[in-house]
LOKOL-975548 format. One record per atom (N, C-alpha, C, O): chain; atom name; x negated, y negated, z negated. Coordinates in Angstrom, 3 decimals. Example, Ala and Ser with C-alpha at 12.3 -4.5 7.8 and 13.67 -1.06 7.14 Angstrom:
# LOKOL-975548
ATOM  cadena  atomo         X         Y         Z
ATOM       A      N   -13.190     5.690    -7.800
ATOM       A     CA   -12.300     4.500    -7.800
ATOM       A      C   -13.200     3.300    -7.800
ATOM       A      O   -14.236     3.319    -8.465
ATOM       A      N   -12.850     2.250    -7.080
ATOM       A     CA   -13.670     1.060    -7.140
ATOM       A      C   -12.900    -0.030    -7.870
ATOM       A      O   -13.409    -1.138    -8.039
//
This chain:
# LOKOL-975548
ATOM  cadena  atomo         X         Y         Z
ATOM       A      N   -19.286     6.642    -1.244
ATOM       A     CA   -18.068     6.020    -0.814
ATOM       A      C   -18.403     4.629    -0.282
ATOM       A      O   -19.140     3.876    -0.920
ATOM       A      N   -17.872     4.296     0.866
ATOM       A     CA   -18.143     3.002     1.489
ATOM       A      C   -17.339     1.896     0.821
ATOM       A      O   -16.260     2.129     0.276
ATOM       A      N   -17.890     0.690     0.878
ATOM       A     CA   -17.170    -0.463     0.350
ATOM       A      C   -15.965    -0.755     1.224
ATOM       A      O   -16.059    -0.712     2.451
ATOM       A      N   -14.839    -1.051     0.605
ATOM       A     CA   -13.648    -1.465     1.321
ATOM       A      C   -13.667    -2.979     1.367
ATOM       A      O   -13.324    -3.629     0.380
ATOM       A      N   -14.062    -3.553     2.495
ATOM       A     CA   -14.215    -4.991     2.600
ATOM       A      C   -12.878    -5.726     2.638
ATOM       A      O   -12.847    -6.953     2.543
ATOM       A      N   -11.782    -5.000     2.774
ATOM       A     CA   -10.458    -5.616     2.723
ATOM       A      C   -10.029    -5.866     1.286
ATOM       A      O    -9.186    -6.728     1.036
ATOM       A      N   -10.594    -5.128     0.340
ATOM       A     CA   -10.290    -5.284    -1.075
ATOM       A      C   -11.275    -6.287    -1.655
ATOM       A      O   -12.453    -5.971    -1.825
ATOM       A      N   -10.804    -7.498    -1.962
ATOM       A     CA   -11.703    -8.556    -2.410
ATOM       A      C   -11.778    -8.685    -3.923
ATOM       A      O   -12.442    -9.596    -4.416
ATOM       A      N   -11.131    -7.821    -4.670
ATOM       A     CA   -11.261    -7.834    -6.120
ATOM       A      C   -12.560    -7.175    -6.524
ATOM       A      O   -13.181    -6.488    -5.713
ATOM       A      N   -12.978    -7.368    -7.750
ATOM       A     CA   -14.244    -6.760    -8.194
ATOM       A      C   -14.148    -5.243    -8.272
ATOM       A      O   -13.077    -4.691    -8.525
ATOM       A      N   -15.263    -4.582    -8.054
ATOM       A     CA   -15.322    -3.128    -8.127
ATOM       A      C   -15.042    -2.645    -9.545
ATOM       A      O   -14.318    -1.670    -9.747
ATOM       A      N   -15.613    -3.324   -10.510
ATOM       A     CA   -15.433    -2.987   -11.922
ATOM       A      C   -14.918    -4.242   -12.609
ATOM       A      O   -15.669    -5.200   -12.792
ATOM       A      N   -13.660    -4.247   -12.986
ATOM       A     CA   -13.043    -5.456   -13.554
ATOM       A      C   -13.514    -5.756   -14.974
ATOM       A      O   -13.094    -6.752   -15.564
ATOM       A      N   -14.370    -4.919   -15.525
ATOM       A     CA   -14.919    -5.165   -16.858
ATOM       A      C   -16.288    -5.820   -16.815
ATOM       A      O   -16.811    -6.244   -17.845
ATOM       A      N   -16.871    -5.905   -15.623
ATOM       A     CA   -18.224    -6.461   -15.473
ATOM       A      C   -18.246    -7.521   -14.386
ATOM       A      O   -17.610    -7.380   -13.342
ATOM       A      N   -18.990    -8.582   -14.653
ATOM       A     CA   -19.183    -9.646   -13.670
ATOM       A      C   -20.421    -9.301   -12.848
ATOM       A      O   -21.511    -9.125   -13.393
ATOM       A      N   -20.243    -9.206   -11.537
ATOM       A     CA   -21.344    -8.909   -10.630
ATOM       A      C   -21.649   -10.173    -9.834
ATOM       A      O   -20.827   -10.619    -9.034
ATOM       A      N   -22.823   -10.746   -10.051
ATOM       A     CA   -23.186   -11.973    -9.337
ATOM       A      C   -24.083   -11.701    -8.136
ATOM       A      O   -24.517   -12.640    -7.469
ATOM       A      N   -24.365   -10.448    -7.851
ATOM       A     CA   -25.250   -10.144    -6.727
ATOM       A      C   -24.502    -9.973    -5.407
ATOM       A      O   -25.114   -10.049    -4.342
ATOM       A      N   -23.203    -9.746    -5.458
ATOM       A     CA   -22.384    -9.656    -4.244
ATOM       A      C   -21.682   -10.995    -4.051
ATOM       A      O   -20.998   -11.474    -4.956
ATOM       A      N   -21.846   -11.598    -2.880
ATOM       A     CA   -21.299   -12.932    -2.627
ATOM       A      C   -19.786   -12.991    -2.850
ATOM       A      O   -19.287   -13.936    -3.462
ATOM       A      N   -19.060   -11.995    -2.361
ATOM       A     CA   -17.596   -12.038    -2.507
ATOM       A      C   -17.166   -11.852    -3.959
ATOM       A      O   -16.147   -12.403    -4.376
ATOM       A      N   -17.930   -11.083    -4.733
ATOM       A     CA   -17.599   -10.960    -6.156
ATOM       A      C   -17.951   -12.248    -6.897
ATOM       A      O   -17.235   -12.646    -7.815
ATOM       A      N   -19.023   -12.890    -6.515
ATOM       A     CA   -19.392   -14.176    -7.110
ATOM       A      C   -18.272   -15.189    -6.870
ATOM       A      O   -17.894   -15.925    -7.781
ATOM       A      N   -17.747   -15.225    -5.657
ATOM       A     CA   -16.633   -16.122    -5.349
ATOM       A      C   -15.402   -15.778    -6.182
ATOM       A      O   -14.721   -16.669    -6.690
ATOM       A      N   -15.122   -14.492    -6.320
ATOM       A     CA   -13.961   -14.072    -7.113
ATOM       A      C   -14.093   -14.554    -8.553
ATOM       A      O   -13.165   -15.153    -9.096
ATOM       A      N   -15.235   -14.297    -9.169
ATOM       A     CA   -15.410   -14.636   -10.585
ATOM       A      C   -15.492   -16.136   -10.810
ATOM       A      O   -15.004   -16.615   -11.834
ATOM       A      N   -16.087   -16.900    -9.901
ATOM       A     CA   -16.111   -18.352   -10.084
ATOM       A      C   -14.703   -18.919   -10.017
ATOM       A      O   -14.367   -19.841   -10.760
ATOM       A      N   -13.886   -18.378    -9.136
ATOM       A     CA   -12.483   -18.820    -9.050
ATOM       A      C   -11.716   -18.375   -10.293
ATOM       A      O   -10.926   -19.143   -10.843
ATOM       A      N   -11.939   -17.162   -10.730
ATOM       A     CA   -11.253   -16.615   -11.914
ATOM       A      C   -11.529   -17.455   -13.163
ATOM       A      O   -10.617   -17.730   -13.943
ATOM       A      N   -12.784   -17.858   -13.350
ATOM       A     CA   -13.173   -18.617   -14.541
ATOM       A      C   -13.118   -20.133   -14.332
ATOM       A      O   -13.180   -20.891   -15.300
ATOM       A      N   -13.003   -20.581   -13.076
ATOM       A     CA   -12.965   -22.011   -12.800
ATOM       A      C   -14.286   -22.702   -13.074
ATOM       A      O   -14.318   -23.812   -13.606
ATOM       A      N   -15.388   -22.037   -12.706
ATOM       A     CA   -16.729   -22.581   -12.923
ATOM       A      C   -17.524   -22.512   -11.633
ATOM       A      O   -17.091   -21.897   -10.658
ATOM       A      N   -18.693   -23.148   -11.631
ATOM       A     CA   -19.579   -23.071   -10.472
ATOM       A      C   -20.366   -21.752   -10.517
ATOM       A      O   -20.409   -21.068   -11.539
ATOM       A      N   -20.973   -21.424    -9.398
ATOM       A     CA   -21.798   -20.216    -9.331
ATOM       A      C   -22.964   -20.308   -10.309
ATOM       A      O   -23.309   -19.318   -10.954
ATOM       A      N   -23.568   -21.478   -10.424
ATOM       A     CA   -24.693   -21.656   -11.343
ATOM       A      C   -24.264   -21.475   -12.795
ATOM       A      O   -24.978   -20.857   -13.585
ATOM       A      N   -23.094   -22.015   -13.147
ATOM       A     CA   -22.580   -21.852   -14.510
ATOM       A      C   -22.311   -20.373   -14.803
ATOM       A      O   -22.629   -19.881   -15.886
ATOM       A      N   -21.730   -19.676   -13.841
ATOM       A     CA   -21.430   -18.258   -14.023
ATOM       A      C   -22.708   -17.442   -14.178
ATOM       A      O   -22.802   -16.598   -15.069
ATOM       A      N   -23.685   -17.687   -13.323
ATOM       A     CA   -24.949   -16.952   -13.393
ATOM       A      C   -25.663   -17.213   -14.722
ATOM       A      O   -26.248   -16.300   -15.304
ATOM       A      N   -25.613   -18.457   -15.198
ATOM       A     CA   -26.241   -18.790   -16.479
ATOM       A      C   -25.546   -18.053   -17.622
ATOM       A      O   -26.211   -17.561   -18.534
ATOM       A      N   -24.233   -17.974   -17.582
ATOM       A     CA   -23.482   -17.274   -18.637
ATOM       A      C   -23.801   -15.781   -18.617
ATOM       A      O   -23.993   -15.177   -19.673
ATOM       A      N   -23.860   -15.185   -17.436
ATOM       A     CA   -24.184   -13.755   -17.324
ATOM       A      C   -25.606   -13.507   -17.819
ATOM       A      O   -25.865   -12.511   -18.493
ATOM       A      N   -26.517   -14.401   -17.488
ATOM       A     CA   -27.902   -14.246   -17.950
ATOM       A      C   -27.981   -14.334   -19.471
ATOM       A      O   -28.773   -13.632   -20.099
ATOM       A      N   -27.151   -15.203   -20.061
ATOM       A     CA   -27.185   -15.417   -21.507
ATOM       A      C   -26.550   -14.279   -22.298
ATOM       A      O   -27.073   -13.885   -23.340
ATOM       A      N   -25.416   -13.740   -21.809
ATOM       A     CA   -24.670   -12.765   -22.616
ATOM       A      C   -24.494   -11.400   -21.963
ATOM       A      O   -23.959   -10.485   -22.588
ATOM       A      N   -24.933   -11.250   -20.718
ATOM       A     CA   -24.760    -9.979   -20.037
ATOM       A      C   -23.524    -9.995   -19.158
ATOM       A      O   -22.810   -10.997   -19.111
ATOM       A      N   -23.258    -8.885   -18.454
ATOM       A     CA   -22.212    -8.871   -17.431
ATOM       A      C   -20.790    -8.549   -17.906
ATOM       A      O   -19.863    -8.569   -17.096
ATOM       A      N   -20.597    -8.259   -19.174
ATOM       A     CA   -19.259    -7.875   -19.623
ATOM       A      C   -18.314    -9.079   -19.558
ATOM       A      O   -18.634   -10.153   -20.067
ATOM       A      N   -17.157    -8.894   -18.933
ATOM       A     CA   -16.197    -9.978   -18.711
ATOM       A      C   -15.800   -10.672   -20.009
ATOM       A      O   -15.746   -11.900   -20.058
ATOM       A      N   -15.523    -9.906   -21.057
ATOM       A     CA   -15.103   -10.496   -22.328
ATOM       A      C   -16.183   -11.419   -22.894
ATOM       A      O   -15.874   -12.486   -23.424
ATOM       A      N   -17.438   -11.012   -22.783
ATOM       A     CA   -18.548   -11.819   -23.296
ATOM       A      C   -18.734   -13.087   -22.455
ATOM       A      O   -18.962   -14.168   -22.998
ATOM       A      N   -18.636   -12.949   -21.139
ATOM       A     CA   -18.788   -14.091   -20.251
ATOM       A      C   -17.641   -15.074   -20.483
ATOM       A      O   -17.858   -16.285   -20.538
ATOM       A      N   -16.430   -14.555   -20.616
ATOM       A     CA   -15.270   -15.398   -20.872
ATOM       A      C   -15.457   -16.216   -22.152
ATOM       A      O   -15.166   -17.412   -22.185
ATOM       A      N   -15.946   -15.555   -23.201
ATOM       A     CA   -16.177   -16.226   -24.477
ATOM       A      C   -17.270   -17.294   -24.342
ATOM       A      O   -17.131   -18.400   -24.863
ATOM       A      N   -18.349   -16.955   -23.642
ATOM       A     CA   -19.464   -17.887   -23.443
ATOM       A      C   -19.002   -19.139   -22.691
ATOM       A      O   -19.431   -20.252   -22.995
ATOM       A      N   -18.117   -18.937   -21.699
ATOM       A     CA   -17.631   -20.054   -20.915
ATOM       A      C   -16.482   -20.800   -21.591
ATOM       A      O   -16.038   -21.840   -21.106
ATOM       A      N   -16.009   -20.262   -22.708
ATOM       A     CA   -14.916   -20.900   -23.423
ATOM       A      C   -13.584   -20.769   -22.722
ATOM       A      O   -12.737   -21.657   -22.815
ATOM       A      N   -13.396   -19.666   -22.024
ATOM       A     CA   -12.155   -19.455   -21.254
ATOM       A      C   -11.231   -18.488   -21.955
ATOM       A      O   -10.146   -18.196   -21.451
//
């Protein structure tokens, strides 16, 4: 299935994907953090949104 570039929400709303630029932008806006802060949190706790949210204190 091809990517729908008109849909700018994440493909899987339970996981943070930092490898796609548009998803990185979505999650940085969602959490109110920089890309570096988001990548560090994902590296520390993994890609699950609940874990990243907790790590970032959001």
